C-alpha positions as CSV (number, residue, x, y, z in Angstrom):
1,M,100.4,-18.1,37.1
2,S,104.0,-19.0,37.8
3,P,105.1,-22.3,39.5
4,D,105.5,-20.4,42.9
5,G,101.9,-19.2,42.7
6,K,102.7,-15.6,41.9
7,Q,100.8,-13.7,39.2
8,E,103.0,-13.4,36.1
9,R,103.3,-10.0,34.5
10,P,102.4,-9.9,30.7
11,V,105.3,-9.6,28.3
12,V,105.0,-6.8,25.8
13,T,106.9,-7.0,22.5
14,V,107.7,-3.7,20.7
15,D,109.1,-3.5,17.2
16,V,111.4,-0.4,17.2
17,R,113.6,0.2,14.2
18,G,115.7,2.7,12.3
19,A,115.6,6.3,13.6
20,N,113.2,5.4,16.3
21,L,115.6,2.8,17.7
22,E,118.3,5.4,17.5
23,L,116.2,7.7,19.6
24,L,115.8,5.0,22.3
25,K,119.6,4.6,22.4
26,C,120.5,8.3,22.3
27,R,122.0,9.8,25.5
28,D,122.6,13.4,24.4
29,V,121.1,16.0,26.7
30,E,118.9,17.5,23.9
31,V,117.5,15.4,21.2
32,A,114.8,16.0,18.6
33,A,112.9,13.2,16.8
34,V,111.9,14.8,13.5
35,G,110.3,13.4,10.4
36,R,107.3,12.9,8.1
37,A,103.9,12.4,9.5
38,G,103.2,8.9,10.6
39,T,106.8,7.7,11.1
40,G,106.2,6.6,14.8
41,K,108.4,9.1,16.4
42,T,105.9,10.2,19.1
43,L,105.2,6.5,20.0
44,A,109.0,5.8,20.2
45,A,109.5,8.8,22.6
46,C,106.6,7.6,24.7
47,W,108.1,4.1,24.9
48,K,111.5,5.5,25.9
49,L,109.9,7.5,28.7
50,H,107.8,4.5,29.9
51,L,110.7,1.9,29.8
52,T,113.0,4.2,31.6
53,A,110.4,4.8,34.3
54,M,110.0,1.1,34.7
55,R,113.7,0.4,34.9
56,V,115.0,3.3,36.9
57,P,113.5,3.6,40.5
58,G,112.6,7.1,41.6
59,L,112.8,8.6,38.1
60,Q,111.1,12.0,37.8
61,A,109.9,12.8,34.3
62,L,107.6,15.2,32.5
63,M,105.4,14.7,29.4
64,L,104.3,18.0,27.8
65,R,102.6,19.7,24.9
66,A,102.0,23.4,24.3
67,T,98.7,23.2,26.1
68,H,97.2,20.8,28.6
69,T,94.1,20.4,26.4
70,S,96.1,19.3,23.3
71,L,98.2,16.9,25.5
72,A,95.1,15.3,27.0
73,A,93.5,14.8,23.6
74,T,96.5,13.3,21.8
75,T,99.8,12.3,23.4
76,L,98.2,11.2,26.7
77,V,95.7,9.0,24.9
78,S,98.4,7.4,22.8
79,F,100.6,6.8,25.9
80,Q,97.7,5.1,27.8
81,R,96.4,2.9,25.0
82,N,99.5,2.0,23.1
83,V,102.4,2.1,25.6
84,A,101.4,1.8,29.3
85,S,98.2,-0.2,28.9
86,A,99.6,-3.5,30.2
87,A,101.3,-1.8,33.2
88,L,98.1,0.1,34.0
89,A,96.1,-3.2,33.8
90,D,98.4,-5.1,36.2
91,G,98.7,-2.2,38.6
92,S,102.5,-1.5,38.3
93,V,101.5,1.9,37.0
94,R,98.6,4.0,38.4
95,W,97.1,7.1,37.0
96,F,96.8,10.1,39.4
97,G,94.4,12.8,38.3
98,G,96.0,15.6,40.2
99,S,95.1,17.8,43.2
100,P,95.5,21.4,44.2
101,K,98.9,20.5,45.5
102,D,100.2,17.9,42.9
103,P,99.9,17.8,39.1
104,P,98.4,14.8,37.2
105,A,100.9,12.0,36.8
106,F,101.6,8.3,36.1
107,R,102.8,6.8,39.3
108,Y,105.0,3.7,39.1
109,A,105.3,1.0,41.7
110,N,109.1,1.5,41.9
111,G,108.6,5.2,42.9
112,S,109.1,6.7,39.4
113,T,106.7,9.4,38.3
114,I,105.8,10.9,34.9
115,L,104.1,14.2,35.3
116,V,101.8,15.4,32.5
117,A,101.3,19.1,31.9
118,G,100.8,21.8,29.3
119,G,103.1,24.7,28.6
120,D,100.2,26.9,29.4
121,R,100.3,25.7,33.0
122,P,104.0,26.1,33.9
123,E,103.2,26.2,37.6
124,K,102.5,22.5,37.5
125,F,106.2,21.6,36.8
126,L,108.4,24.7,37.5
127,S,109.3,23.5,41.0
128,A,110.1,19.9,39.8
129,D,113.6,18.3,39.7
130,L,113.4,16.3,36.6
131,D,115.5,13.5,35.0
132,R,113.7,13.3,31.7
133,V,111.4,15.5,29.7
134,F,109.4,14.7,26.5
135,V,107.8,17.5,24.5
136,D,105.4,16.3,21.8
137,E,104.7,18.6,18.8
138,G,107.8,20.6,19.7
139,I,107.2,23.2,17.0
140,E,104.4,24.5,19.1
141,I,106.5,25.7,22.0
142,T,108.9,28.6,22.3
143,L,112.6,28.5,22.7
144,E,112.1,30.2,26.1
145,L,110.0,27.3,27.3
146,W,112.5,24.8,26.0
147,E,115.3,26.5,27.9
148,T,113.2,26.7,31.0
149,L,112.6,22.9,30.8
150,I,116.3,22.3,30.4
151,S,116.9,24.3,33.6
152,R,114.7,21.7,35.4
153,L,116.9,18.8,34.4
154,R,118.3,18.5,37.9
155,G,116.9,15.2,39.1
156,S,118.9,12.6,41.1
157,A,117.7,9.3,39.7
158,P,120.6,6.9,38.7
159,T,120.4,7.7,34.9
160,Y,121.4,10.4,32.5
161,R,119.4,13.6,32.2
162,Q,117.7,14.2,28.9
163,I,115.1,16.4,27.2
164,M,113.6,15.2,23.9
165,L,111.0,16.4,21.5
166,A,109.0,14.9,18.6
167,T,107.8,17.0,15.7
168,N,107.1,17.3,12.0
169,P,109.3,19.8,10.2
170,S,108.3,23.5,10.0
171,H,109.9,26.5,8.3
172,P,113.8,26.6,8.1
173,Q,114.0,29.6,10.5
174,H,112.2,27.7,13.3
175,W,114.3,27.6,16.5
176,I,114.4,23.8,16.5
177,K,116.1,23.7,13.1
178,Q,118.4,26.6,14.0
179,R,119.4,24.9,17.3
180,A,120.1,21.6,15.6
181,D,122.2,23.3,12.9
182,S,124.2,25.3,15.5
183,G,125.0,22.2,17.7
184,P,123.2,22.0,21.1
185,L,120.3,19.9,19.8
186,T,120.8,16.5,18.2
187,M,118.3,15.9,15.4
188,I,117.3,12.3,14.5
189,T,115.3,12.2,11.3
190,S,112.8,9.3,10.8
191,S,111.1,7.9,7.7
192,H,108.0,5.8,7.1
193,R,110.3,2.7,6.9
194,D,110.8,3.2,10.7
195,N,107.1,2.6,11.4
196,P,106.2,-1.2,11.4
197,A,102.5,-0.3,11.4
198,Y,102.9,1.1,7.9
199,V,106.0,-0.5,6.3
200,Q,107.1,-4.2,6.6
201,R,110.6,-5.3,7.0
202,D,110.9,-6.0,3.3
203,G,110.0,-2.3,2.5
204,S,106.5,-3.0,1.3
205,Y,103.5,-1.1,2.7
206,T,101.0,-2.7,5.0
207,P,97.3,-2.2,4.1
208,E,97.2,0.6,6.7
209,G,100.4,2.1,5.3
210,R,99.0,2.2,1.7
211,E,95.9,4.0,3.0
212,Y,97.9,6.4,5.0
213,M,100.3,7.2,2.2
214,A,97.4,7.9,-0.1
215,K,96.3,10.6,2.2
216,L,99.8,12.2,2.3
217,D,100.1,11.9,-1.5
218,A,96.9,13.9,-1.8
219,L,98.4,16.9,0.0
220,T,99.6,19.9,-1.8
221,G,102.0,22.8,-1.3
222,V,103.9,23.3,1.9
223,R,101.9,20.7,3.9
224,R,102.9,18.1,1.4
225,M,106.6,19.1,1.6
226,R,106.6,19.0,5.4
227,L,104.2,16.1,6.2
228,R,104.9,13.8,3.3
229,D,108.4,14.7,2.3
230,G,109.8,15.7,5.7
231,R,111.3,18.9,4.5
232,W,112.1,22.0,6.6
233,T,110.6,24.5,4.1
234,A,108.7,27.7,3.9
235,A,105.9,27.9,1.4
236,E,106.9,29.6,-1.9
237,G,105.0,32.8,-2.1
238,V,103.6,32.7,1.4
239,I,101.3,35.6,2.0
240,Y,101.6,36.1,5.7
241,E,105.4,36.2,6.1
242,E,104.9,38.1,9.4
243,W,103.3,35.0,11.1
244,D,105.2,33.3,13.9
245,D,103.5,30.5,15.8
246,T,105.4,31.3,18.9
247,V,104.2,34.9,18.8
248,H,100.7,34.9,17.3
249,L,99.5,31.7,19.1
250,V,99.0,32.6,22.7
251,S,97.8,30.7,25.8
252,R,94.2,31.0,26.8
253,F,93.1,33.5,29.3
254,P,89.7,34.7,30.6
255,I,88.2,37.3,28.2
256,P,86.9,40.3,30.1
257,E,83.2,40.9,29.8
258,D,83.6,44.5,28.5
259,W,85.7,43.5,25.5
260,P,83.6,43.9,22.3
261,R,83.0,40.7,20.3
262,L,83.0,40.3,16.6
263,W,81.9,37.2,14.7
264,T,83.0,36.3,11.2
265,V,81.6,33.6,9.0
266,D,82.8,31.9,5.8
267,F,80.1,29.6,4.4
268,G,80.8,26.0,3.2
269,F,79.5,22.5,3.2
270,T,81.9,20.3,1.2
271,N,84.5,22.9,2.1
272,A,84.7,24.0,5.7
273,F,82.2,26.3,7.2
274,V,84.1,28.7,9.5
275,C,82.8,30.8,12.3
276,Q,85.3,32.8,14.3
277,W,84.7,34.6,17.6
278,W,87.0,37.6,18.0
279,A,87.5,39.7,21.2
280,I,88.9,43.3,20.9
281,D,90.9,44.6,23.9
282,P,91.1,48.3,24.9
283,D,94.3,48.7,22.9
284,G,92.6,47.4,19.7
285,R,94.2,44.0,19.6
286,M,92.1,41.2,18.1
287,Y,92.0,37.8,19.7
288,L,90.4,34.7,18.1
289,Y,89.2,32.8,21.1
290,R,86.6,30.4,19.7
291,E,86.2,28.7,16.3
292,I,83.9,26.4,14.4
293,Y,85.7,24.8,11.4
294,M,83.5,22.0,10.1
295,T,82.4,20.3,6.9
296,R,79.2,18.4,6.0
297,R,76.8,20.4,8.2
298,T,74.1,22.7,7.1
299,V,73.8,26.4,8.1
300,D,70.9,25.7,10.5
301,Q,73.0,23.0,12.2
302,H,75.9,25.4,12.5
303,A,73.6,28.1,13.9
304,R,72.5,25.7,16.7
305,D,76.1,24.9,17.5
306,I,76.9,28.6,17.6
307,L,74.1,29.3,20.0
308,D,75.1,26.4,22.2
309,Q,78.5,28.1,22.7
310,V,77.1,31.4,23.9
311,T,73.8,30.5,25.6
312,I,72.3,28.2,28.1
313,T,68.7,26.9,27.9
314,E,66.4,26.9,30.9
315,D,62.7,26.2,30.7
316,G,62.9,26.5,26.9
317,E,64.5,29.9,27.0
318,R,68.0,30.7,25.9
319,T,70.1,33.0,28.1
320,W,73.3,34.5,26.9
321,T,76.5,33.7,28.8
322,E,78.7,36.2,27.1
323,P,78.3,39.6,25.3
324,R,76.4,39.6,22.0
325,P,78.6,40.4,19.0
326,I,78.8,44.0,17.7
327,A,78.5,42.5,14.3
328,I,78.3,39.2,12.4
329,V,80.3,39.7,9.2
330,C,79.6,37.1,6.6
331,D,80.6,35.9,3.2
332,H,78.3,37.1,0.3
333,D,76.1,34.0,0.3
334,A,72.6,35.4,0.4
335,E,70.9,32.1,1.3
336,G,73.4,31.3,3.9
337,R,73.1,34.8,5.5
338,T,69.3,34.5,5.5
339,V,69.3,31.1,7.2
340,L,72.0,32.1,9.7
341,A,70.3,35.4,10.7
342,R,66.9,33.6,11.1
343,E,68.3,30.8,13.2
344,L,70.5,33.0,15.4
345,G,67.9,35.7,15.7
346,L,70.6,38.3,15.0
347,P,71.3,40.4,11.9
348,T,74.4,39.8,9.7
349,I,76.3,42.1,7.4
350,P,78.2,41.4,4.2
351,A,82.0,41.3,4.4
352,R,84.2,43.9,2.7
353,K,85.8,41.6,0.1
354,A,88.5,43.7,-1.5
355,V,91.1,41.0,-1.3
356,R,94.4,42.9,-1.6
357,T,93.3,45.6,0.7
358,G,92.1,43.1,3.3
359,L,95.3,41.1,3.0
360,E,97.4,44.2,3.6
361,A,95.3,45.0,6.7
362,V,95.9,41.6,8.1
363,K,99.6,41.8,7.4
364,A,99.7,45.2,9.2
365,R,98.1,43.7,12.3
366,M,100.5,40.7,12.3
367,R,103.6,43.0,12.4
368,P,104.8,44.0,15.9
369,A,103.5,47.4,17.0
370,G,105.3,50.0,19.0
371,D,105.0,47.9,22.1
372,G,106.6,44.9,20.4
373,R,103.4,43.0,20.2
374,P,101.2,42.2,17.2
375,R,97.6,43.4,16.9
376,L,96.2,40.0,16.0
377,M,96.5,36.8,17.9
378,I,94.9,33.4,18.2
379,L,94.3,31.7,21.5
380,R,95.4,28.0,21.5
381,D,92.7,25.3,21.7
382,S,90.1,27.7,20.3
383,L,88.5,24.9,18.1
384,V,85.1,23.9,19.4
385,E,85.2,20.4,17.7
386,K,87.7,18.8,15.4
387,D,86.5,17.7,12.0
388,T,87.7,14.1,11.9
389,R,87.2,13.9,8.1
390,L,89.7,16.8,7.6
391,A,92.1,15.4,10.2
392,D,92.1,12.0,8.5
393,A,92.8,13.7,5.2
394,K,95.7,15.7,6.7
395,K,93.9,18.9,5.8
396,P,93.8,22.0,8.0
397,T,91.3,21.7,10.9
398,C,91.4,25.3,12.2
399,T,92.5,28.7,11.1
400,A,96.0,28.5,12.6
401,D,96.6,25.4,10.4
402,E,96.1,27.4,7.3
403,V,98.4,30.3,7.8
404,T,101.8,28.9,6.7
405,G,100.3,27.3,3.6
406,Y,98.4,30.4,2.4
407,V,100.2,31.5,-0.7
408,W,99.9,33.7,-3.7
409,A,98.8,32.3,-7.0
410,K,101.6,32.3,-9.5
411,A,102.0,35.8,-10.8
412,R,101.6,36.9,-14.4
413,S,104.0,39.2,-16.2
414,T,102.6,42.4,-17.7
415,V,103.7,44.7,-20.4
416,A,104.2,47.5,-17.9
417,S,106.4,45.5,-15.7
418,A,108.9,42.7,-16.5
419,K,108.6,41.5,-12.9
420,P,105.5,39.5,-12.3
421,E,103.3,40.6,-9.4
422,P,101.1,38.3,-7.4
423,E,97.4,39.0,-7.8
424,E,95.3,36.6,-5.7
425,P,95.8,33.9,-3.1
426,V,95.5,30.3,-4.1
427,K,91.9,29.3,-3.4
428,I,92.8,26.1,-1.5
429,D,92.5,25.6,2.3
430,D,91.7,29.3,2.8
431,H,88.4,29.2,4.7
432,G,89.8,30.5,8.0
433,M,92.0,33.0,6.1
434,D,88.9,34.5,4.4
435,A,87.0,34.7,7.7
436,M,90.0,36.4,9.4
437,R,90.3,38.9,6.6
438,Y,86.6,39.8,6.8
439,G,87.0,40.6,10.5
440,V,90.1,42.7,10.1
441,A,88.7,44.5,7.1
442,E,85.5,45.3,9.0
443,L,87.5,47.1,11.7
444,D,90.5,48.5,9.8
445,V,89.5,49.2,6.2
446,V,88.4,52.9,6.0
447,G,87.4,52.9,2.3
448,P,87.5,50.7,-0.7
449,A,91.3,50.8,-0.9
450,S,92.5,52.4,2.3
451,V,93.9,50.6,5.3
452,K,94.0,52.3,8.7
453,S,97.4,51.9,10.6
454,P,97.1,49.4,13.4
455,T,99.5,51.3,15.5
456,K,97.9,54.8,15.3
457,A,94.5,56.2,15.9
458,A,93.0,56.9,12.6
459,G,89.8,58.7,13.2
460,R,86.3,57.4,12.8
461,S,86.1,54.5,10.3
462,K,83.1,53.0,8.6
463,A,83.2,50.2,11.2
464,G,83.3,52.7,14.0
465,A,80.4,54.6,12.5
466,R,78.4,51.4,12.1
467,Y,78.7,50.4,15.7
468,G,78.7,53.9,17.3
469,R,82.3,53.6,18.3
470,T,85.6,55.3,17.4
471,F,88.2,52.7,16.3
472,G,91.9,53.2,16.4
473,A,95.2,51.6,17.6
474,G,94.5,48.6,15.6
475,G,90.7,48.7,15.2
476,G,89.6,48.3,18.8
477,P,87.1,50.6,20.4
478,R,88.8,53.7,21.7
479,Q,85.8,55.4,23.4
480,G,82.1,55.5,23.8
481,G,79.3,53.4,22.6
482,G,77.4,50.5,24.1
483,R,76.3,47.3,22.5
């Protein structure tokens, strides 16, 4: 309590240094905080947004990630706990949960507002006149969305207009890297020395820093180069060169009831068990719309989790809430298949495991077809539950995390050819990749070494015969057949 009887507001001290301090001072219109995992760049951007809202009356700002779900689970939690907690406690900032008319927001006593939204819900911010925008995990959004957000920098608060993003590096052709190289976007690169939670002023690691760095040191391949070393790099020998996060990762939408469903399973315990739910549209496109990616659970536990996603239980009876799969395609684990079939009460079939043929089929689906769209896509936020062990170890936690690090094993030269040819993928962090290949092969592989074109009808495949359907235009049902 102050001498005049007024309640004193708590004083919050923040240690901001290096590139993170540079971010706080930067006034350029477009700025990207880029660096290794764990350098404090997201926290610094959150502090800049919060401090500006506290100091500038009437500020209109936006905090965004690619999807509202990912924002709520990560950035929003960090902002509330680590940045605005004192202001929320003393009432100078209040949380508004949203209404049909207004989006969720942090509302400040001085009239400032920080809207929170996902890129999958643009209607929540498209009409706003903004002074500041912060995009977390910027590599997840498209250039089109970035430019749309720039066009909303038309606020009238007494401060400069700015849009900033925080991200780990991606491949060198990503639009963020290209835009920074060409000029419009200022890139500020951070290191672990900039994070006081991990590195002390004298350069030595804190106990938390040593533990965190041990996790990064254990990474391999392209994930190590990006997350530990902070390099914009593509994986050497990457298999799915056709993959583009901004094309193949799409916003969620309601799956029509009449779209056939296909489940694929790759068994694991120490390694991840993966179950993928695929929907097939009338043009044959495959959409991954739900996924279990989890370690340290038995097959019978996974079966219960699977049923919980597709049924409701009333009076001890399970009722299905979505169509049953036309097939459950599994890895060749006899015991796993037996347990899964028994617990689900549904039959399973063994996957077509010709690796090179399956890979070519997936690559064909990833390429744009005649309409400019690929024939295989993943809906964002498809993961049922994040495996915290994998997340803490900086390992992939879903199928989409695996794609850019899925690489060929080093090739061997042969007598017939002086140029070595890759033979098999590296068998690390490939559990979602295997399950995805099983699904595509089931629909598109006609014979042991023949892949049906995903852009042309190709007659009746083995998969079509199996399900009483004719598949074409990428493996989807073209006509006939019930479940």
